N, C-alpha and C positions, 0 to 999 in steps of 0.2 A: 504494500500500500504506500501511497505517496505521503511525504512528510512536509507539507507546506501549508499547514493550517494557519488561518489568519488569527491575529491577536483579538481576543474577546475579553470582555469585562466579566471576571468570575466573582467579583465581590458584591456587585449590586444585586439586590433582591429583584426577582421578576414576579409579576402578578398577572395571572390569567383568570378569566371568569368563565365558568360553565354556565351558559345562559339558559336557564329553565324557568323564566318568569319569576314568580315569588319564591321559588325554590332554588334560585341561582346561588352559586357559592364560589368562593375564591380558591385558587391554587397559588400558594406562596412558595417560591423556589429560591434557594440561596443558602449560603453558609450561615451557621449559627441560628437557624430559624427556631430551633427549640427554645432558645433563650430570648430571642428578639421578638417573636410574635406573642402577643398577649392572648393566650387561650381563653381567658375569662370572657372576652367579648362574644364568644360563641357558646357560652354556657348560661342557661337561663336559671336553673335551680341551684340548690346548695349542695347537691350530692353528685359525685363523679365515680364511675367505675373505669379503671384503666385495665385493658386487656393487653397482655404482652406475652413474651415467651422466655424460657430460661436462658436463652442466649443473649437477648436484647436487654432484659431487666437489669443485669449488673452494669450495663454500659450507659443507659439513658433514662432509666426510670426515675432516678433521684432528680435529674434536671427537669423532667416534665412535672413532677410533683412540686418542685420548688416554684414553678411559675403559676401555680393555682392558688388563688387568694381566698381564704376563708371558706374553703370547700371541705366537705366531709368526703374523704377519698378512700375507696376500697380498691383492691388489686386482685386480679386473677392472672396467674402465671401459668401458661400452657407449656407442654413439652414442644420442642422445636422439630417440625417436620411435617411434610404433606400427609404422611400416614396417620397423623393425629387430627386431621381436618374432617371430623365425623360428628355424628349426633351425640355420642357419648361425651366427648369433650365440650361440645356446645352446651350440653346440659350443665356442665360445671359453671358456666357463666350465669345461666338462669338461677342455679342454686345460690350463688353468691348474691345476686340481685335480690332474691327473695329473703334470704337469711338476714340481709342488712336493710330490709324494708325500703328498697329503692322505689320511687314513685314515678309518675309520668313526666316529671320535670328533671329526672336524672339525665345525665349525659355520659355516654360511653366514649372512651378514647382508645383507639386502636394504635398501639405502639409496637410496630414490628413489620414483618414482610407480608406477602400476599395471603398467607394462611391466617395470620392474626387479623388482618383487615377484613377478609371475607367472613370469618367467624364472628368477630365483634359486630360487624355490620348486620349480619343475619340476626344476631341476638337483639340488636337495637331495633331492627325491623319488626321483630316478633314480640318483644317484651311489652306487655300492656298495650299491644297492637301498634307499637311504634314510639320510640323515643329518639332524641337526637344523638348523633355520634360524630366524632372528629377523626380524621385519618392522619396519622403521623407515620408514613411509610419509611422503612429503614433499609430496604433493599432496592437495587436499581429496577428490578422487574416491577415491584410494587409502586415505585415512584412514577414510572412511565406508563403503567397500565392499570393494575388492579385497584389502586386507590382512587382512581378517577372513573366516574360513570355510574356508581351505585349498584353494581352487580355484587350480590352477597350470597353466601351459601356454603354448603358442605358437600363432601363426596359421599358416595355410596359404593359398597363393594362392586356393584354392577354398573356404575357409571360415574363419571366426573361431574361435579357441580350439579347433580340432578335434583337436589333439594335446596331451594333458596328463594330469594325475593329481590326485587329492585327497591333500594332504599338509599337515597342520596345523602352524602355527608353534609354537615354544616360547613366544613372547611377541610382543605387538604394542605398540610404543612410539610413541605419537602425540604428537609435539612440536608444539603449535599455533603456536609461534614460526616454524616453517618456512613457514607460510602468508604471512609478511611478505614473502617474496621470490617468491611465486607470481604469475605474470602474470594479468591480469584475465580473459583468455579461458580459461585453465586453471581459475581459480576458478569461473567460471560453469559450465564443464563439470562440475565436481564437484557443483554444486548440483542437477544433474539427478538424481543418485542420492539426494541428501538428500530432494528432493521425492517421489521414488519411494516412500519408506517411508511418507510421509503418505498417498499414494494407495492403497497395497496393504494396509496393515495398521494404520494409526494415524491415524485421522481427526482426533483432537484435536491431533496434531502438525502435520497439514496446516493446521488453523486457526491454530496457533501460528506457523507459517511465514508465513502471510498477514499476521498482525499484526506480526511482527518482521522482515519482509523489508527494510525500510529500514535497520534496524540491521545486519543481516547483510551487505547489499551495501556498507555502510561498513566492514565487517570489524570491527565492535564485538567486542571480545574476549570479553565475557561472552555475548553472543548467539551468537557463532560456536561457542564452547565448548559451549553448551547444544545447539546443532544437531548437532554432532559426537557428543556423548554420547548423545543420544536416537536418532540413527541407528545407532550401534554397539549400543545396547541392543536395538533391534529386530532387527538382523542377528544378534546373539548368541543371542537367543531362538529365532530360526528355525533357525539352524545347530545349536543344541543339540538341537532337536526332530527334525531331519532332516539329518544330516551330509552324506549323499551324494546328496541330491536325488531321493529315491524318492517324495516326497509334497509337503508344504507348502513346502519350500525352493524349488520351481520358481516360486513366485509372485515371487521376486526377479528373475525374467527379464522382468518387465513392461516392454514396449516394446523388449526386446532382440532379438526375432526380426526385427522390422522394422529395428531399428537395426543389427544385425549385417549384414543385407543391404546397407544403405547403405555400411558400412565395407568390406565385401568388394568391392562394385561399384567403390568408389573406390581399390581396391588399398591400403587403409590409409594413404593419403597425402592425404586430403581433410579431412573433418571430424574433430574429436576424438571420442573414444568417447562422452563425455557429451553432446555435441551430437547425435550419431546416435541415442543413447538417447532424448533429449528429443523429437526428431522421431518416433521410434518410439512413444513414449508418447502423443503427440498422435494418431497413427494408431490405436493401441489404444483410446484414449478414444473416438474416433469409432466404432470397431467395437463397443465396448461400448454406445454409444448406439443403433447399428443393431440390436443384439440386444435392445433395449428395457429396458436396465438403468439407463442414465444419462439425465438431461435435458440439454437444450442448455445450461442454466445451469451444470450440473456441468462440462460440457466447457469452457465459456467461463472458468469460475473457474480450472480447472486450467491451461489454456493461458495465461491472464493471469499466473499466478504464474511459469510458465516464461519467458514473454516478458519479465517484469520483470527477470529475470537474464540477458537477452540470449541466451536459448536458442532455437533454431529450432523452430517448431511446424508446419513444412511439409517435405515431402520435397524432395530435390534436383531441380532442374528437368529434369535430363537423364535421370532414371530413369523407365522405363515400368512399367506394371502387370506386363508379362511379366518384366521384370528382377526385380521383387520376388518374384513367384511362383517363378521358377526358383531364386533364391538362398535363399529361405525354405525350400524343400523340401530344400536341402542343409544346413540347420541341424542341429546335434546334438540339438535337442529333438524332431525328427521321429522317431516310433517306428512301425515296421511300415508305413512309407509314409504315415502319418497325421500331418498338421500339428497341432501343439499350440501354442496361444497363451494368454497370460495376459490375462484380461479383468477388468473390475470389475463386481461386483454393485451396488456403490454406492461412493461416495468412502470410502476406508479399508477396503475389503473386496475383495481380489483373489482370483481363483480360476483354475485351469488348466482349459482346455476344448479338447477336440477334437470337440465336438459343436456345430458352428455351421454355419449355412447359407452356402454359397459366395456367395450373392447379397449377404450382409453384407460379405464381404471385397471382392467386386467393387465394391460401392458405395463403400467406403472408398478403394480404389485409384483408382477413377474420380475421386474428389474430390481426391486428393493428387497424382495423376500427370497432368500436363497435356499429355503428348506420347504 
């Protein structure tokens, strides 16, 4: 990748609005946001429940609590990992809320990655039929994707994110300094969702990522801040146009039908979400080429960018074509028994299709499944 990234301001805070009328909310991006942003402005009542995990709590919990003024604070600390994103651990959040007599004015704060955000958000959507919550995402993947847009939920052994609700946060606070403690593998997994925006809706961003990949992988603060901001801008535009995925928002699932099949097959204990999505995007790119939309050069460029960030562009060796087909047909994007997939018309232009030839899928699965 080229190394000629432009000079960017990494110190200034960036502000993006997810425009949903009276339910609009801000995304604040920048360093030291946990200490600089006044969380109290988003909290109506006197009680707060912070949901975090055992990796993040020792690092940032104290700082978040220090910024809450005159609040009665409770904490639920979940185990860290996708395999714990289930109804049993969700119930521990409800138990704490009930034990401590939280009411309809309580506010939940999600402090952690995508698992914490999805579970805390689902608890907030469900508790007493809905209470406010704030997202403080601490992983790159959560900062650029899962914290924005109001999708909440948990996994089921038979399917990823099959139990959940739409529930928008009151605010999203992205403290880019939290990425200083993010392991390399988690960082790479987050880049899958960043690259996705370039592929589905923002070709100039895709080109920018190619040019600035060296700076990003070094975690250059300016380049990384720009990548997060542009990702959030793209996500906010799509969510504002289609909050509950009746139309354009579905393109955000590019690679996810294949990727969710991988995660479900592995019982959520194998690849990270971003890794599974990257492999899924590689498969969707191949399928888009089979449909006559992309050239081999387009596919090679896309896979090269993902590979640069150590993301897989091949399916797990132990998955068969039958495994994929069975699990994809249990995906929540299937409607009336018809499989829907996100394909590309060109780099930067995604679309949802259920009008594709089975032979295209068969060809892709034959290429990616070796057993």
